[in-house]
PDB file of N, CA, C, O and CB in Angstrom:
ATOM      1  N   MET A   1      11.746 -18.495 -11.354  1.00  0.00           N
ATOM      2  CA  MET A   1      13.354 -17.558 -10.545  1.00  0.00           C
ATOM      3  C   MET A   1      12.393 -16.568  -9.079  1.00  0.00           C
ATOM      4  O   MET A   1      11.775 -15.504  -9.127  1.00  0.00           O
ATOM      5  CB  MET A   1      14.454 -15.734 -12.331  1.00  0.00           C
ATOM      6  N   ASP A   2      12.547 -17.118  -8.411  1.00  0.00           N
ATOM      7  CA  ASP A   2      12.225 -16.262  -6.883  1.00  0.00           C
ATOM      8  C   ASP A   2      13.806 -15.370  -6.645  1.00  0.00           C
ATOM      9  O   ASP A   2      14.922 -15.809  -6.923  1.00  0.00           O
ATOM     10  CB  ASP A   2      11.864 -17.711  -5.187  1.00  0.00           C
ATOM     11  N   LEU A   3      13.439 -13.885  -5.997  1.00  0.00           N
ATOM     12  CA  LEU A   3      14.187 -12.926  -5.688  1.00  0.00           C
ATOM     13  C   LEU A   3      13.709 -13.009  -4.237  1.00  0.00           C
ATOM     14  O   LEU A   3      12.482 -13.002  -4.147  1.00  0.00           O
ATOM     15  CB  LEU A   3      14.044 -11.619  -6.528  1.00  0.00           C
ATOM     16  N   LYS A   4      14.309 -13.077  -3.194  1.00  0.00           N
ATOM     17  CA  LYS A   4      14.044 -12.745  -1.985  1.00  0.00           C
ATOM     18  C   LYS A   4      14.756 -12.075  -1.132  1.00  0.00           C
ATOM     19  O   LYS A   4      15.876 -12.461  -0.798  1.00  0.00           O
ATOM     20  CB  LYS A   4      13.815 -13.551  -1.519  1.00  0.00           C
ATOM     21  N   LEU A   5      14.006 -10.600  -0.502  1.00  0.00           N
ATOM     22  CA  LEU A   5      14.672  -9.856   0.417  1.00  0.00           C
ATOM     23  C   LEU A   5      13.876  -9.842   1.095  1.00  0.00           C
ATOM     24  O   LEU A   5      12.825 -10.468   0.958  1.00  0.00           O
ATOM     25  CB  LEU A   5      15.195  -8.752   0.222  1.00  0.00           C
ATOM     26  N   ALA A   6      14.338  -8.711   2.526  1.00  0.00           N
ATOM     27  CA  ALA A   6      14.451  -8.783   3.688  1.00  0.00           C
ATOM     28  C   ALA A   6      14.450  -6.951   3.659  1.00  0.00           C
ATOM     29  O   ALA A   6      15.318  -6.139   3.338  1.00  0.00           O
ATOM     30  CB  ALA A   6      15.756  -9.817   4.242  1.00  0.00           C
ATOM     31  N   ASP A   7      12.852  -6.786   4.222  1.00  0.00           N
ATOM     32  CA  ASP A   7      13.236  -5.179   4.775  1.00  0.00           C
ATOM     33  C   ASP A   7      13.679  -4.663   6.103  1.00  0.00           C
ATOM     34  O   ASP A   7      13.536  -5.253   7.173  1.00  0.00           O
ATOM     35  CB  ASP A   7      12.137  -4.391   4.671  1.00  0.00           C
ATOM     36  N   PRO A   8      14.110  -3.756   5.958  1.00  0.00           N
ATOM     37  CA  PRO A   8      14.011  -3.317   7.730  1.00  0.00           C
ATOM     38  C   PRO A   8      13.310  -4.197   8.769  1.00  0.00           C
ATOM     39  O   PRO A   8      13.976  -4.623   9.713  1.00  0.00           O
ATOM     40  CB  PRO A   8      13.159  -1.929   7.944  1.00  0.00           C
ATOM     41  N   GLU A   9      12.668  -4.346   8.715  1.00  0.00           N
ATOM     42  CA  GLU A   9      11.300  -4.728   9.810  1.00  0.00           C
ATOM     43  C   GLU A   9      11.387  -6.584   9.608  1.00  0.00           C
ATOM     44  O   GLU A   9      10.756  -7.309  10.376  1.00  0.00           O
ATOM     45  CB  GLU A   9       9.248  -3.835   9.043  1.00  0.00           C
ATOM     46  N   ASN A  10      11.933  -6.943   8.894  1.00  0.00           N
ATOM     47  CA  ASN A  10      12.356  -8.602   8.399  1.00  0.00           C
ATOM     48  C   ASN A  10      10.774  -9.136   7.992  1.00  0.00           C
ATOM     49  O   ASN A  10      10.239 -10.130   8.483  1.00  0.00           O
ATOM     50  CB  ASN A  10      13.211  -9.812   9.999  1.00  0.00           C
ATOM     51  N   ARG A  11      10.271  -8.382   7.149  1.00  0.00           N
ATOM     52  CA  ARG A  11       9.509  -9.182   6.717  1.00  0.00           C
ATOM     53  C   ARG A  11      10.299  -9.436   5.165  1.00  0.00           C
ATOM     54  O   ARG A  11      10.988  -8.815   4.355  1.00  0.00           O
ATOM     55  CB  ARG A  11       7.989  -8.610   6.830  1.00  0.00           C
ATOM     56  N   GLU A  12       9.783 -10.573   5.334  1.00  0.00           N
ATOM     57  CA  GLU A  12      10.411 -11.580   3.660  1.00  0.00           C
ATOM     58  C   GLU A  12       9.561 -11.546   2.481  1.00  0.00           C
ATOM     59  O   GLU A  12       8.744 -12.435   2.239  1.00  0.00           O
ATOM     60  CB  GLU A  12      10.501 -13.432   3.832  1.00  0.00           C
ATOM     61  N   ILE A  13       9.844  -9.986   1.356  1.00  0.00           N
ATOM     62  CA  ILE A  13      10.123 -10.104   0.564  1.00  0.00           C
ATOM     63  C   ILE A  13      10.061 -11.261  -1.208  1.00  0.00           C
ATOM     64  O   ILE A  13      10.976 -11.657  -1.931  1.00  0.00           O
ATOM     65  CB  ILE A  13      10.727  -9.861   1.265  1.00  0.00           C
ATOM     66  N   THR A  14       8.810 -11.405  -1.277  1.00  0.00           N
ATOM     67  CA  THR A  14       9.713 -12.063  -2.505  1.00  0.00           C
ATOM     68  C   THR A  14       8.998 -11.612  -4.029  1.00  0.00           C
ATOM     69  O   THR A  14       7.861 -11.142  -4.061  1.00  0.00           O
ATOM     70  CB  THR A  14       9.705 -13.993  -2.341  1.00  0.00           C
ATOM     71  N   PHE A  15       9.827 -11.821  -5.282  1.00  0.00           N
ATOM     72  CA  PHE A  15       9.742 -11.095  -6.164  1.00  0.00           C
ATOM     73  C   PHE A  15       9.369 -12.616  -7.255  1.00  0.00           C
ATOM     74  O   PHE A  15       9.894 -13.699  -6.993  1.00  0.00           O
ATOM     75  CB  PHE A  15      11.139  -9.998  -6.308  1.00  0.00           C
ATOM     76  N   SER A  16       8.719 -12.496  -8.061  1.00  0.00           N
ATOM     77  CA  SER A  16       8.706 -13.198  -9.671  1.00  0.00           C
ATOM     78  C   SER A  16       8.998 -12.646 -10.526  1.00  0.00           C
ATOM     79  O   SER A  16       8.248 -11.766 -10.949  1.00  0.00           O
ATOM     80  CB  SER A  16       7.672 -13.615 -10.238  1.00  0.00           C
ATOM     81  N   LEU A  17      10.523 -12.994 -11.309  1.00  0.00           N
ATOM     82  CA  LEU A  17      10.643 -12.660 -12.677  1.00  0.00           C
ATOM     83  C   LEU A  17      10.305 -12.873 -13.805  1.00  0.00           C
ATOM     84  O   LEU A  17      10.472 -13.901 -14.462  1.00  0.00           O
ATOM     85  CB  LEU A  17      11.282 -12.704 -12.896  1.00  0.00           C
ATOM     86  N   TRP A  18       9.942 -12.169 -14.018  1.00  0.00           N
ATOM     87  CA  TRP A  18       8.403 -12.412 -16.051  1.00  0.00           C
ATOM     88  C   TRP A  18       9.963 -12.016 -16.474  1.00  0.00           C
ATOM     89  O   TRP A  18      10.900 -11.511 -15.855  1.00  0.00           O
ATOM     90  CB  TRP A  18       6.155 -10.536 -16.842  1.00  0.00           C
ATOM     91  N   GLY A  19       9.692 -12.718 -18.472  1.00  0.00           N
ATOM     92  CA  GLY A  19      10.683 -11.930 -19.265  1.00  0.00           C
ATOM     93  C   GLY A  19       9.832 -10.555 -19.990  1.00  0.00           C
ATOM     94  O   GLY A  19      10.066  -9.485 -20.551  1.00  0.00           O
ATOM     95  N   GLU A  20       9.011 -11.180 -19.666  1.00  0.00           N
ATOM     96  CA  GLU A  20       7.258 -10.476 -20.377  1.00  0.00           C
ATOM     97  C   GLU A  20       6.485  -9.542 -19.872  1.00  0.00           C
ATOM     98  O   GLU A  20       5.639  -8.968 -20.557  1.00  0.00           O
ATOM     99  CB  GLU A  20       6.086 -11.418 -20.417  1.00  0.00           C
ATOM    100  N   HIS A  21       6.724  -9.245 -18.415  1.00  0.00           N
ATOM    101  CA  HIS A  21       6.406  -8.464 -17.949  1.00  0.00           C
ATOM    102  C   HIS A  21       7.501  -8.125 -17.230  1.00  0.00           C
ATOM    103  O   HIS A  21       8.136  -8.937 -16.557  1.00  0.00           O
ATOM    104  CB  HIS A  21       5.399  -8.634 -17.513  1.00  0.00           C
ATOM    105  N   ILE A  22       7.878  -6.451 -17.375  1.00  0.00           N
ATOM    106  CA  ILE A  22       9.094  -6.082 -16.593  1.00  0.00           C
ATOM    107  C   ILE A  22       8.000  -5.192 -16.609  1.00  0.00           C
ATOM    108  O   ILE A  22       7.143  -4.833 -17.418  1.00  0.00           O
ATOM    109  CB  ILE A  22      10.785  -5.866 -17.006  1.00  0.00           C
ATOM    110  N   GLN A  23       8.550  -4.787 -14.594  1.00  0.00           N
ATOM    111  CA  GLN A  23       8.069  -3.428 -13.861  1.00  0.00           C
ATOM    112  C   GLN A  23       9.342  -3.514 -12.723  1.00  0.00           C
ATOM    113  O   GLN A  23       9.545  -4.339 -11.832  1.00  0.00           O
ATOM    114  CB  GLN A  23       6.169  -3.472 -13.077  1.00  0.00           C
ATOM    115  N   PRO A  24      10.159  -2.223 -13.168  1.00  0.00           N
ATOM    116  CA  PRO A  24      10.981  -1.856 -11.785  1.00  0.00           C
ATOM    117  C   PRO A  24       9.931  -1.697 -10.784  1.00  0.00           C
ATOM    118  O   PRO A  24       8.869  -1.085 -10.899  1.00  0.00           O
ATOM    119  CB  PRO A  24      11.929  -0.408 -11.842  1.00  0.00           C
ATOM    120  N   VAL A  25      10.484  -2.472  -9.581  1.00  0.00           N
ATOM    121  CA  VAL A  25      10.352  -1.780  -8.102  1.00  0.00           C
ATOM    122  C   VAL A  25      11.117  -0.426  -7.087  1.00  0.00           C
ATOM    123  O   VAL A  25      11.771  -0.905  -6.161  1.00  0.00           O
ATOM    124  CB  VAL A  25      10.623  -2.857  -7.398  1.00  0.00           C
ATOM    125  N   LEU A  26      11.122   0.340  -7.106  1.00  0.00           N
ATOM    126  CA  LEU A  26      12.105   0.899  -6.321  1.00  0.00           C
ATOM    127  C   LEU A  26      11.012   1.572  -4.779  1.00  0.00           C
ATOM    128  O   LEU A  26       9.786   1.649  -4.845  1.00  0.00           O
ATOM    129  CB  LEU A  26      13.059   2.235  -7.450  1.00  0.00           C
ATOM    130  N   GLU A  27      11.660   1.889  -3.796  1.00  0.00           N
ATOM    131  CA  GLU A  27      10.565   2.309  -2.876  1.00  0.00           C
ATOM    132  C   GLU A  27      11.916   3.054  -1.918  1.00  0.00           C
ATOM    133  O   GLU A  27      13.062   2.608  -1.979  1.00  0.00           O
ATOM    134  CB  GLU A  27       9.378   0.808  -2.064  1.00  0.00           C
ATOM    135  N   ASN A  28      11.535   4.217  -1.078  1.00  0.00           N
ATOM    136  CA  ASN A  28      12.455   4.975  -0.419  1.00  0.00           C
ATOM    137  C   ASN A  28      12.692   4.331   0.817  1.00  0.00           C
ATOM    138  O   ASN A  28      11.779   4.100   1.610  1.00  0.00           O
ATOM    139  CB  ASN A  28      12.055   6.324  -0.264  1.00  0.00           C
ATOM    140  N   LEU A  29      13.954   4.010   1.032  1.00  0.00           N
ATOM    141  CA  LEU A  29      14.354   3.134   2.271  1.00  0.00           C
ATOM    142  C   LEU A  29      13.937   4.038   3.502  1.00  0.00           C
ATOM    143  O   LEU A  29      13.339   3.676   4.515  1.00  0.00           O
ATOM    144  CB  LEU A  29      16.087   2.736   2.311  1.00  0.00           C
ATOM    145  N   GLU A  30      14.341   5.146   3.213  1.00  0.00           N
ATOM    146  CA  GLU A  30      13.860   6.055   4.188  1.00  0.00           C
ATOM    147  C   GLU A  30      12.832   6.819   4.697  1.00  0.00           C
ATOM    148  O   GLU A  30      12.660   7.363   5.787  1.00  0.00           O
ATOM    149  CB  GLU A  30      14.307   6.600   4.135  1.00  0.00           C
ATOM    150  N   LYS A  31      11.992   6.729   3.387  1.00  0.00           N
ATOM    151  CA  LYS A  31       9.896   6.888   4.448  1.00  0.00           C
ATOM    152  C   LYS A  31       9.990   6.058   5.489  1.00  0.00           C
ATOM    153  O   LYS A  31      10.696   5.104   5.817  1.00  0.00           O
ATOM    154  CB  LYS A  31       8.045   6.098   3.482  1.00  0.00           C
ATOM    155  N   GLN A  32       8.874   6.817   6.030  1.00  0.00           N
ATOM    156  CA  GLN A  32       8.686   6.182   6.942  1.00  0.00           C
ATOM    157  C   GLN A  32       7.113   5.818   6.906  1.00  0.00           C
ATOM    158  O   GLN A  32       6.159   6.576   7.085  1.00  0.00           O
ATOM    159  CB  GLN A  32       9.223   6.857   8.022  1.00  0.00           C
ATOM    160  N   ASP A  33       7.121   4.700   6.677  1.00  0.00           N
ATOM    161  CA  ASP A  33       5.400   4.644   6.576  1.00  0.00           C
ATOM    162  C   ASP A  33       4.929   2.753   6.644  1.00  0.00           C
ATOM    163  O   ASP A  33       5.805   1.910   6.834  1.00  0.00           O
ATOM    164  CB  ASP A  33       4.791   5.539   4.601  1.00  0.00           C
ATOM    165  N   SER A  34       3.677   2.431   6.485  1.00  0.00           N
ATOM    166  CA  SER A  34       4.037   0.832   6.815  1.00  0.00           C
ATOM    167  C   SER A  34       3.781  -0.178   5.564  1.00  0.00           C
ATOM    168  O   SER A  34       3.511  -1.379   5.534  1.00  0.00           O
ATOM    169  CB  SER A  34       3.021   0.257   8.131  1.00  0.00           C
ATOM    170  N   LYS A  35       3.958   0.718   4.625  1.00  0.00           N
ATOM    171  CA  LYS A  35       4.998   0.298   3.122  1.00  0.00           C
ATOM    172  C   LYS A  35       6.464  -0.536   3.654  1.00  0.00           C
ATOM    173  O   LYS A  35       7.349  -0.207   4.443  1.00  0.00           O
ATOM    174  CB  LYS A  35       5.657   2.117   2.128  1.00  0.00           C
ATOM    175  N   PRO A  36       6.200  -2.004   2.648  1.00  0.00           N
ATOM    176  CA  PRO A  36       7.857  -2.754   3.077  1.00  0.00           C
ATOM    177  C   PRO A  36       8.568  -1.695   2.352  1.00  0.00           C
ATOM    178  O   PRO A  36       7.966  -0.942   1.586  1.00  0.00           O
ATOM    179  CB  PRO A  36       8.363  -4.632   2.379  1.00  0.00           C
ATOM    180  N   LYS A  37       9.804  -1.614   2.564  1.00  0.00           N
ATOM    181  CA  LYS A  37      10.548  -0.773   2.097  1.00  0.00           C
ATOM    182  C   LYS A  37      11.183  -1.957   1.167  1.00  0.00           C
ATOM    183  O   LYS A  37      10.961  -3.113   1.527  1.00  0.00           O
ATOM    184  CB  LYS A  37      11.406   0.114   3.160  1.00  0.00           C
ATOM    185  N   ILE A  38      11.863  -1.762   0.141  1.00  0.00           N
ATOM    186  CA  ILE A  38      12.252  -2.289  -0.673  1.00  0.00           C
ATOM    187  C   ILE A  38      13.198  -1.658  -1.315  1.00  0.00           C
ATOM    188  O   ILE A  38      13.026  -0.450  -1.480  1.00  0.00           O
ATOM    189  CB  ILE A  38      11.464  -2.627  -1.222  1.00  0.00           C
ATOM    190  N   VAL A  39      14.753  -2.444  -1.982  1.00  0.00           N
ATOM    191  CA  VAL A  39      15.478  -1.529  -2.086  1.00  0.00           C
ATOM    192  C   VAL A  39      14.900  -2.296  -3.654  1.00  0.00           C
ATOM    193  O   VAL A  39      14.181  -3.279  -3.830  1.00  0.00           O
ATOM    194  CB  VAL A  39      17.084  -1.291  -1.282  1.00  0.00           C
ATOM    195  N   CYS A  40      15.688  -1.199  -4.802  1.00  0.00           N
ATOM    196  CA  CYS A  40      15.947  -1.022  -5.938  1.00  0.00           C
ATOM    197  C   CYS A  40      15.911  -2.287  -6.582  1.00  0.00           C
ATOM    198  O   CYS A  40      16.856  -3.071  -6.495  1.00  0.00           O
ATOM    199  CB  CYS A  40      17.018  -0.358  -6.047  1.00  0.00           C
ATOM    200  N   VAL A  41      14.344  -2.659  -7.554  1.00  0.00           N
ATOM    201  CA  VAL A  41      15.226  -4.225  -8.082  1.00  0.00           C
ATOM    202  C   VAL A  41      14.433  -3.659  -8.749  1.00  0.00           C
ATOM    203  O   VAL A  41      13.509  -2.924  -8.401  1.00  0.00           O
ATOM    204  CB  VAL A  41      15.373  -6.008  -7.588  1.00  0.00           C
ATOM    205  N   GLN A  42      14.966  -4.181 -10.382  1.00  0.00           N
ATOM    206  CA  GLN A  42      15.263  -3.768 -11.612  1.00  0.00           C
ATOM    207  C   GLN A  42      14.575  -5.451 -12.536  1.00  0.00           C
ATOM    208  O   GLN A  42      14.768  -6.666 -12.489  1.00  0.00           O
ATOM    209  CB  GLN A  42      17.232  -3.275 -11.686  1.00  0.00           C
ATOM    210  N   PHE A  43      13.952  -4.720 -13.088  1.00  0.00           N
ATOM    211  CA  PHE A  43      13.364  -6.043 -14.118  1.00  0.00           C
ATOM    212  C   PHE A  43      12.292  -7.374 -13.028  1.00  0.00           C
ATOM    213  O   PHE A  43      12.448  -8.595 -13.023  1.00  0.00           O
ATOM    214  CB  PHE A  43      15.248  -7.093 -14.921  1.00  0.00           C
ATOM    215  N   ALA A  44      11.416  -6.671 -12.345  1.00  0.00           N
ATOM    216  CA  ALA A  44      11.130  -7.462 -11.310  1.00  0.00           C
ATOM    217  C   ALA A  44       9.936  -7.230 -11.503  1.00  0.00           C
ATOM    218  O   ALA A  44       9.528  -6.085 -11.696  1.00  0.00           O
ATOM    219  CB  ALA A  44      11.664  -7.284 -10.029  1.00  0.00           C
ATOM    220  N   ARG A  45       9.206  -8.222 -11.487  1.00  0.00           N
ATOM    221  CA  ARG A  45       7.246  -8.015 -10.495  1.00  0.00           C
ATOM    222  C   ARG A  45       6.931  -8.794  -9.447  1.00  0.00           C
ATOM    223  O   ARG A  45       7.353  -9.919  -9.183  1.00  0.00           O
ATOM    224  CB  ARG A  45       5.727  -8.492 -11.424  1.00  0.00           C
ATOM    225  N   ILE A  46       6.093  -8.060  -8.816  1.00  0.00           N
ATOM    226  CA  ILE A  46       5.506  -8.419  -7.405  1.00  0.00           C
ATOM    227  C   ILE A  46       5.181  -9.629  -7.804  1.00  0.00           C
ATOM    228  O   ILE A  46       4.691  -9.695  -8.932  1.00  0.00           O
ATOM    229  CB  ILE A  46       4.270  -7.564  -6.734  1.00  0.00           C
ATOM    230  N   ASN A  47       5.415 -11.422  -6.719  1.00  0.00           N
ATOM    231  CA  ASN A  47       4.735 -12.030  -6.948  1.00  0.00           C
ATOM    232  C   ASN A  47       3.421 -11.992  -5.486  1.00  0.00           C
ATOM    233  O   ASN A  47       2.195 -12.091  -5.437  1.00  0.00           O
ATOM    234  CB  ASN A  47       5.572 -13.150  -7.388  1.00  0.00           C
ATOM    235  N   ARG A  48       4.219 -11.850  -4.754  1.00  0.00           N
ATOM    236  CA  ARG A  48       3.481 -11.607  -3.567  1.00  0.00           C
ATOM    237  C   ARG A  48       4.528 -10.970  -1.964  1.00  0.00           C
ATOM    238  O   ARG A  48       5.699 -10.858  -1.602  1.00  0.00           O
ATOM    239  CB  ARG A  48       2.708 -13.227  -3.336  1.00  0.00           C
ATOM    240  N   PHE A  49       3.507 -10.782  -1.602  1.00  0.00           N
ATOM    241  CA  PHE A  49       3.765 -10.361   0.216  1.00  0.00           C
ATOM    242  C   PHE A  49       4.123 -11.433   1.028  1.00  0.00           C
ATOM    243  O   PHE A  49       3.092 -12.074   1.234  1.00  0.00           O
ATOM    244  CB  PHE A  49       2.382  -9.798   1.060  1.00  0.00           C
ATOM    245  N   ARG A  50       5.037 -11.930   1.572  1.00  0.00           N
ATOM    246  CA  ARG A  50       4.860 -13.152   2.759  1.00  0.00           C
ATOM    247  C   ARG A  50       5.717 -11.875   4.467  1.00  0.00           C
ATOM    248  O   ARG A  50       6.734 -11.195   4.601  1.00  0.00           O
ATOM    249  CB  ARG A  50       6.396 -15.305   2.032  1.00  0.00           C
ATOM    250  N   ASN A  51       4.626 -12.190   5.261  1.00  0.00           N
ATOM    251  CA  ASN A  51       5.311 -11.744   6.572  1.00  0.00           C
ATOM    252  C   ASN A  51       5.612 -12.675   6.634  1.00  0.00           C
ATOM    253  O   ASN A  51       5.287 -13.676   5.996  1.00  0.00           O
ATOM    254  CB  ASN A  51       4.809 -11.193   7.732  1.00  0.00           C
ATOM    255  N   THR A  52       6.788 -12.406   7.987  1.00  0.00           N
ATOM    256  CA  THR A  52       7.143 -13.809   8.366  1.00  0.00           C
ATOM    257  C   THR A  52       7.730 -12.786   9.804  1.00  0.00           C
ATOM    258  O   THR A  52       8.270 -13.328  10.768  1.00  0.00           O
ATOM    259  CB  THR A  52       8.429 -14.990   7.112  1.00  0.00           C
TER     260      THR A  52
END
C-alpha cells in the first residue's frame, strides 16, 4: 500500500506502509530548507522520493 503526499513545492513523496518496520515521519512545514516538507505520517516507512 502506497501513500502519496505532495509538499508545498509540488514534489511527489511516496511512502510504503510496512507493518513490521514502523517509522513515524514528521517534518516541520514551516522550516525553510531544501528538504521535502512532509505532513505528519504515522506508521510509514520511506520507500522512495520522486521529484516531479
